[in-house]
Backbone as JSON, one array per atom type, in Angstrom:
{
  "sequence": "MDVGRWFEKAERFRRAAYSELEAGRYDIACFMAQQAAELALKGCLIRLTGSRPYTHLLSELLEILFRVSGERDEGALACARVLEEHYLQARYPNARMKDYLRAEAEEAIRCMEAILGYVGRVLGAGREG",
  "N": [[-11.75, 13.76, -11.52], [-12.77, 11.78, -8.83], [-10.99, 11.86, -6.17], [-11.28, 11.24, -3.51], [-12.63, 8.82, -3.38], [-10.64, 6.97, -3.9], [-9.13, 7.03, -1.56], [-11.07, 6.27, 0.3], [-11.56, 3.63, -0.5], [-9.03, 2.57, -0.11], [-8.94, 2.71, 2.66], [-10.94, 0.88, 3.31], [-9.73, -1.5, 2.44], [-7.57, -1.46, 4.18], [-8.81, -1.82, 6.71], [-9.88, -4.36, 6.22], [-7.55, -5.87, 6.01], [-6.69, -6.06, 8.67], [-8.89, -7.45, 9.74], [-8.79, -9.88, 8.33], [-6.33, -10.81, 9.22], [-6.91, -11.33, 11.92], [-8.76, -13.33, 11.56], [-7.22, -15.36, 10.76], [-6.57, -15.71, 8.13], [-4.05, -15.35, 6.52], [-2.81, -14.98, 4.03], [-4.73, -13.5, 2.62], [-4.86, -11.26, 4.25], [-2.33, -10.17, 3.76], [-2.57, -9.55, 1.03], [-4.67, -7.68, 1.13], [-3.39, -5.66, 2.56], [-1.42, -4.9, 0.73], [-3.07, -3.92, -1.32], [-4.35, -1.76, -0.02], [-2.18, -0.03, 0.37], [-1.42, 0.42, -2.3], [-3.7, 1.71, -3.41], [-3.85, 4.0, -1.81], [-1.42, 5.25, -2.46], [-1.81, 5.72, -5.19], [-4.07, 7.38, -5.04], [-2.94, 9.57, -3.74], [-1.08, 10.42, -5.67], [-2.85, 11.09, -7.72], [-4.19, 13.23, -6.5], [-2.06, 15.05, -6.26], [-1.02, 15.31, -8.86], [-2.99, 14.98, -10.76], [-3.22, 12.74, -12.29], [-2.73, 9.14, -12.65], [-0.24, 6.61, -12.45], [-0.04, 3.62, -14.47], [0.58, 1.08, -12.97], [1.25, -1.67, -10.78], [3.28, -1.86, -9.07], [4.48, -1.02, -6.07], [6.9, 0.15, -5.34], [7.61, 1.57, -7.65], [5.5, 3.42, -7.77], [6.04, 4.81, -5.41], [8.59, 5.91, -6.0], [7.89, 7.73, -7.99], [6.24, 9.39, -6.47], [8.11, 10.32, -4.63], [9.63, 11.98, -6.29], [7.71, 13.87, -7.06], [6.85, 14.96, -4.61], [9.16, 15.66, -3.28], [9.96, 14.57, -0.94], [11.62, 11.98, 0.44], [11.36, 8.63, 1.6], [12.94, 6.13, 2.9], [12.28, 3.95, 4.49], [9.58, 3.51, 3.88], [9.93, 2.8, 1.23], [11.36, 0.39, 1.45], [9.36, -1.1, 2.67], [7.48, -1.09, 0.63], [8.65, -2.82, -1.18], [8.49, -5.2, 0.24], [5.69, -5.56, 0.36], [5.05, -5.76, -2.36], [5.57, -8.37, -3.14], [3.35, -9.75, -2.35], [1.33, -9.15, -4.07], [1.01, -10.92, -6.23], [1.67, -13.46, -5.1], [-0.07, -13.89, -2.93], [-2.47, -14.13, -4.14], [-2.6, -16.21, -6.04], [-2.78, -19.71, -6.07], [-0.65, -21.33, -6.97], [1.58, -19.74, -6.95], [3.35, -19.76, -4.95], [5.23, -21.72, -2.66], [4.79, -22.37, 0.0], [2.58, -22.11, 2.87], [1.14, -19.04, 4.06], [2.29, -17.26, 6.93], [1.41, -16.05, 10.22], [3.24, -14.1, 11.11], [4.15, -13.02, 8.71], [1.87, -11.77, 7.75], [1.51, -9.89, 9.76], [3.82, -8.36, 9.38], [3.28, -7.38, 6.81], [1.07, -5.76, 7.34], [2.23, -3.91, 9.07], [3.97, -2.72, 7.25], [2.14, -1.7, 5.41], [0.94, 0.26, 7.03], [3.14, 1.93, 7.4], [3.52, 2.96, 4.82], [1.05, 4.19, 4.4], [1.24, 6.11, 6.38], [3.35, 7.66, 5.38], [2.12, 8.66, 3.04], [0.12, 10.19, 4.25], [1.73, 12.13, 5.51], [2.9, 13.4, 3.3], [0.6, 14.44, 2.02], [-0.32, 16.06, 4.08], [1.74, 17.94, 4.27], [1.42, 19.14, 1.81], [-0.99, 20.44, 2.17], [-0.35, 22.38, 3.98], [1.16, 24.19, 2.62]],
  "CA": [[-11.71, 12.44, -10.9], [-13.07, 11.87, -7.4], [-9.86, 11.25, -5.47], [-11.73, 10.74, -2.22], [-13.0, 7.41, -3.51], [-9.42, 6.17, -3.81], [-8.76, 6.94, -0.15], [-12.1, 5.47, 0.97], [-11.31, 2.23, -0.84], [-7.79, 2.2, 0.59], [-9.29, 2.51, 4.07], [-11.67, -0.39, 3.41], [-8.72, -2.57, 2.35], [-6.8, -1.41, 5.44], [-9.61, -2.49, 7.75], [-9.98, -5.77, 5.84], [-6.27, -6.52, 6.33], [-6.73, -6.39, 10.1], [-9.92, -8.47, 9.93], [-8.28, -11.15, 7.8], [-5.29, -11.24, 10.14], [-7.55, -11.9, 13.11], [-9.48, -14.54, 11.15], [-6.24, -16.38, 10.42], [-6.39, -15.78, 6.68], [-2.85, -14.52, 6.41], [-2.58, -14.61, 2.62], [-5.66, -12.43, 2.27], [-4.43, -10.07, 5.0], [-1.19, -9.6, 3.03], [-3.07, -8.95, -0.2], [-5.43, -6.48, 1.49], [-2.4, -4.64, 2.93], [-0.83, -4.42, -0.53], [-4.08, -3.13, -2.02], [-4.53, -0.49, 0.7], [-1.03, 0.82, 0.06], [-1.48, 0.81, -3.71], [-4.76, 2.68, -3.64], [-3.48, 5.25, -1.15], [-0.37, 5.89, -3.26], [-2.42, 6.24, -6.43], [-4.9, 8.52, -4.67], [-2.04, 10.69, -3.46], [-0.56, 10.91, -6.95], [-3.95, 11.76, -8.43], [-4.42, 14.52, -5.85], [-0.94, 15.96, -6.5], [-0.66, 15.49, -10.27], [-4.16, 14.88, -11.63], [-3.23, 11.47, -13.03], [-2.12, 8.04, -11.93], [0.5, 5.67, -13.29], [-0.63, 2.3, -14.65], [1.46, 0.05, -12.45], [0.89, -2.19, -9.46], [4.51, -1.92, -8.29], [4.49, 0.04, -5.07], [8.18, 0.87, -5.38], [7.53, 2.54, -8.76], [4.6, 4.49, -7.33], [6.76, 5.62, -4.42], [9.65, 6.69, -6.67], [7.21, 8.87, -8.63], [5.8, 10.29, -5.4], [9.32, 10.98, -4.1], [9.99, 13.08, -7.21], [6.64, 14.88, -7.02], [6.74, 15.59, -3.29], [10.46, 16.09, -2.77], [10.19, 13.94, 0.37], [11.98, 10.58, 0.27], [11.22, 7.83, 2.81], [13.55, 4.82, 2.59], [11.51, 2.93, 5.19], [8.39, 3.24, 3.07], [10.38, 2.1, 0.04], [11.64, -1.0, 1.85], [8.07, -1.72, 2.89], [6.85, -1.29, -0.68], [9.24, -4.03, -1.76], [7.91, -6.32, 0.98], [4.29, -5.73, -0.05], [4.95, -6.13, -3.78], [5.58, -9.83, -3.26], [2.03, -10.29, -2.04], [0.37, -8.85, -5.13], [0.76, -12.17, -6.94], [1.79, -14.66, -4.26], [-1.24, -14.08, -2.06], [-3.67, -14.32, -4.96], [-2.6, -17.42, -6.86], [-2.36, -20.88, -5.28], [0.6, -21.92, -7.44], [2.62, -18.71, -7.01], [4.15, -19.85, -3.73], [5.38, -23.12, -2.25], [4.43, -22.59, 1.41], [1.47, -21.31, 3.39], [1.47, -17.79, 4.75], [2.37, -17.3, 8.39], [0.92, -14.85, 10.91], [4.3, -13.08, 11.15], [4.19, -12.34, 7.41], [0.72, -10.87, 7.69], [1.8, -8.77, 10.66], [4.8, -7.5, 8.7], [2.59, -6.7, 5.71], [0.24, -4.7, 7.93], [3.16, -2.88, 9.54], [4.44, -2.01, 6.06], [1.0, -0.93, 4.92], [0.8, 1.45, 7.89], [4.28, 2.82, 7.12], [3.25, 3.64, 3.54], [-0.08, 5.1, 4.62], [1.77, 7.23, 7.15], [4.11, 8.51, 4.45], [1.13, 9.35, 2.22], [-0.48, 11.21, 5.11], [2.7, 13.22, 5.7], [3.01, 14.12, 2.02], [-0.61, 15.23, 1.81], [-0.36, 17.08, 5.12], [2.69, 18.99, 3.89], [0.84, 19.84, 0.68], [-2.07, 21.32, 2.64], [0.2, 23.51, 4.73], [1.76, 25.16, 1.7]],
  "C": [[-11.89, 12.59, -9.39], [-12.0, 11.13, -6.6], [-10.25, 10.7, -4.11], [-12.11, 9.27, -2.26], [-11.79, 6.5, -3.43], [-9.02, 5.97, -2.35], [-9.8, 6.13, 0.65], [-11.87, 3.98, 0.72], [-10.04, 1.74, -0.15], [-8.09, 1.91, 2.06], [-10.08, 1.21, 4.25], [-10.71, -1.57, 3.33], [-7.88, -2.61, 3.62], [-7.54, -2.15, 6.54], [-9.73, -3.99, 7.47], [-8.69, -6.53, 6.16], [-6.25, -6.94, 7.79], [-7.74, -7.51, 10.38], [-9.42, -9.85, 9.49], [-7.16, -11.69, 8.68], [-5.91, -11.95, 11.34], [-8.3, -13.18, 12.79], [-8.51, -15.67, 10.77], [-6.04, -16.6, 8.93], [-5.24, -14.85, 6.28], [-2.53, -14.1, 4.98], [-3.47, -13.45, 2.23], [-5.31, -11.15, 3.01], [-3.28, -9.39, 4.27], [-1.65, -8.91, 1.75], [-3.85, -7.67, 0.09], [-4.47, -5.33, 1.86], [-1.76, -4.05, 1.69], [-1.81, -3.5, -1.25], [-4.31, -1.77, -1.34], [-3.41, 0.47, 0.37], [-1.09, 1.32, -1.37], [-2.52, 1.89, -3.96], [-4.45, 4.02, -2.98], [-2.4, 5.99, -1.95], [-0.95, 6.48, -4.55], [-3.32, 7.44, -6.13], [-4.06, 9.76, -4.41], [-1.51, 11.28, -4.76], [-1.65, 11.62, -7.76], [-4.18, 13.14, -7.83], [-3.31, 15.51, -6.22], [-0.69, 16.27, -7.97], [-1.85, 15.48, -11.23], [-4.21, 13.6, -12.43], [-2.58, 10.38, -12.19], [-1.36, 7.15, -12.9], [-0.22, 4.33, -13.37], [0.38, 1.23, -14.27], [0.9, -0.43, -11.12], [2.12, -2.25, -8.56], [4.56, -0.72, -7.34], [5.78, 0.83, -5.08], [8.2, 1.89, -6.52], [6.64, 3.71, -8.38], [5.3, 5.4, -6.33], [7.84, 6.47, -5.07], [9.05, 7.91, -7.37], [6.8, 9.88, -7.56], [6.98, 11.0, -4.75], [9.69, 12.17, -4.97], [8.98, 14.21, -7.12], [6.67, 15.66, -5.72], [8.05, 16.18, -2.79], [10.81, 15.49, -1.42], [10.41, 12.45, 0.16], [11.89, 9.86, 1.62], [11.72, 6.42, 2.49], [12.83, 3.68, 3.31], [10.27, 2.54, 4.42], [8.78, 2.46, 1.81], [10.7, 0.64, 0.34], [10.33, -1.75, 2.07], [7.34, -1.98, 1.58], [7.37, -2.58, -1.31], [8.73, -5.29, -1.05], [6.49, -6.6, 0.46], [4.13, -6.16, -1.5], [4.88, -7.64, -3.98], [4.19, -10.42, -3.1], [1.01, -10.03, -3.14], [0.03, -10.11, -5.92], [0.71, -13.38, -6.01], [0.56, -14.92, -3.41], [-2.49, -14.42, -2.87], [-3.73, -15.68, -5.64], [-2.04, -18.62, -6.1], [-1.02, -21.46, -5.71], [1.75, -20.92, -7.51], [3.59, -18.81, -5.84], [4.14, -21.29, -3.24], [4.9, -23.38, -0.82], [3.27, -21.7, 1.81], [1.99, -20.04, 4.04], [1.45, -18.0, 6.26], [1.84, -15.99, 8.97], [1.98, -13.74, 10.89], [4.4, -12.33, 9.82], [3.04, -11.36, 7.27], [0.94, -9.66, 8.59], [2.81, -7.82, 10.04], [4.14, -6.73, 7.57], [1.74, -5.54, 6.24], [1.12, -3.57, 8.46], [3.65, -2.05, 8.34], [3.34, -1.17, 5.43], [0.86, 0.37, 5.71], [1.94, 2.44, 7.65], [4.03, 3.62, 5.84], [2.09, 4.61, 3.7], [0.35, 6.32, 5.44], [2.55, 8.2, 6.29], [3.14, 9.32, 3.58], [0.48, 10.48, 3.02], [0.44, 12.4, 5.32], [2.83, 14.05, 4.43], [1.78, 15.0, 1.8], [-0.76, 16.32, 2.85], [0.55, 18.25, 4.79], [2.12, 19.81, 2.72], [-0.26, 20.79, 1.11], [-1.53, 22.54, 3.37], [0.72, 24.6, 3.81], [0.75, 25.87, 0.97]]
}
């Protein structure tokens, strides 16, 4: 399996999150941030284990990665829980009662970056060993 494609796609979603934020499409920015984190986590798990779990829950993906890597990051886990809300709410018009705000998109992007940073640290540690 070409794991590089997972990271390339994650990077495209990351860039799109910033673009959508600047365009004022906060719901889409949040969804792009969630997708970037999900694809990076799955890419990391594929690289480390050769397979990926069939879940969209970032907290589940992180718990698996914590066990595999031996490195736990509670900040990344808190961010995963923030981003999980956007998987459905940002996509479906009837999944949420209010419009998205810029502050929510900024938080989603901050959380995306925290998770991507954790993935980078895990993969960096794996290359050193």
